[in-house]
C-alpha positions, 0 to 999 in steps of 0.5 A, spaced: 498 477 515 493 478 509 495 485 508 502 482 506 499 480 499 493 484 498 490 491 499 485 492 504 480 493 499 481 486 496 480 482 503 473 480 505 471 480 512 470 473 511 478 472 510 479 476 516 474 473 520 477 466 518 484 468 519 482 471 526 479 464 528 472 468 528 465 467 525 463 472 520 458 475 525 462 475 531 467 479 527 462 484 525 459 484 532 466 485 535 469 490 530 463 493 526 467 493 519 474 492 516 476 499 517 474 499 525 478 493 526 484 497 522 483 503 527 484 498 533 490 495 530 492 502 529 491 504 536 496 499 538 501 501 533 501 508 536 502 505 543 508 502 540 511 507 536 510 512 542 514 507 547 519 506 542 520 514 541 521 514 549 526 509 549 530 512 543 530 519 547 533 515 553 538 512 549 541 518 546 546 520 551 550 513 550 552 516 543 558 519 541 555 522 534 549 524 530 550 519 525 551 513 530 544 516 533 541 516 527 543 509 525 540 506 531 534 510 531 533 508 523 534 500 526 528 501 531 524 505 526 525 499 521 523 494 526 517 497 528 515 498 521 516 491 519 513 488 526 506 492 524 507 492 516 500 490 515 497 496 519 502 501 516 500 499 509 493 499 511 493 506 513 497 508 507 492 505 503 486 509 507 490 515 506 491 514 499 483 513 498 481 519 502 487 524 501 487 525 509 493 524 514 490 521 520 491 525 526 495 520 530 500 519 524 501 526 525 503 525 532 507 520 530 511 524 525 512 530 530 514 525 535 520 523 530 521 530 529 522 532 536 527 526 537 531 529 531 531 536 535 534 532 541 539 529 536 541 536 533 541 539 540 546 533 543 551 533 537 550 540 533 552 547 535 546 551 536 547 555 530 548 550 525 541 547 526 534 548 525 527 546 525 527 545 517 533 540 518 529 536 524 523 535 519 527 533 513 531 528 518 524 525 520 521 525 513 528 521 511 528 516 516 521 514 516 520 514 508 527 510 507 525 505 512 518 505 510 519 504 503 525 499 504 520 495 508 514 496 503 520 493 498 519 499 494 527 500 494 529 493 491 536 496 490 537 498 497 543 495 501 540 489 504 545 488 510 542 491 516 548 494 519 550 497 512 543 500 510 542 503 517 549 506 517 548 509 510 541 512 513 544 514 519 549 518 515 544 521 510 539 523 516 545 526 520 547 530 514 540 533 513 539 535 520 543 541 518 539 547 514 
């Protein structure tokens, strides 16, 4: 909630404690620091991200083409990024501050790459796809949704179905080398 309007460095421990209905001392005893509290929230996000990836894998056989599957995946990526916007933004700030990608972030990304590989395997001929396509698709589907959620794409399509259909089409095209 606080991270929707301010970056982590601008938020005081007192503000966080007040929002969490804790005394400053109780917050510090429980978490130790803002960063440590962030990493606890990040761990919860990671669990949700992997659970979402597993659910999406199970749903893939229900689709008739790559574009529809990618649009569906896009909706769920946006949903989890919106639900956990504050944590994603704070982890992005942490990355910008230290220029180091969290190892769990890499695992989440690779989970998306693996999901894109499954889409390739289900909908494309074996000779018409590669790891390059799976990586490009994962980068696009995560980045387009994150930037939309971040409100960094004010000109992007507002209608959810149309936006995810477009993202699905772009991502499906990128699955090929």
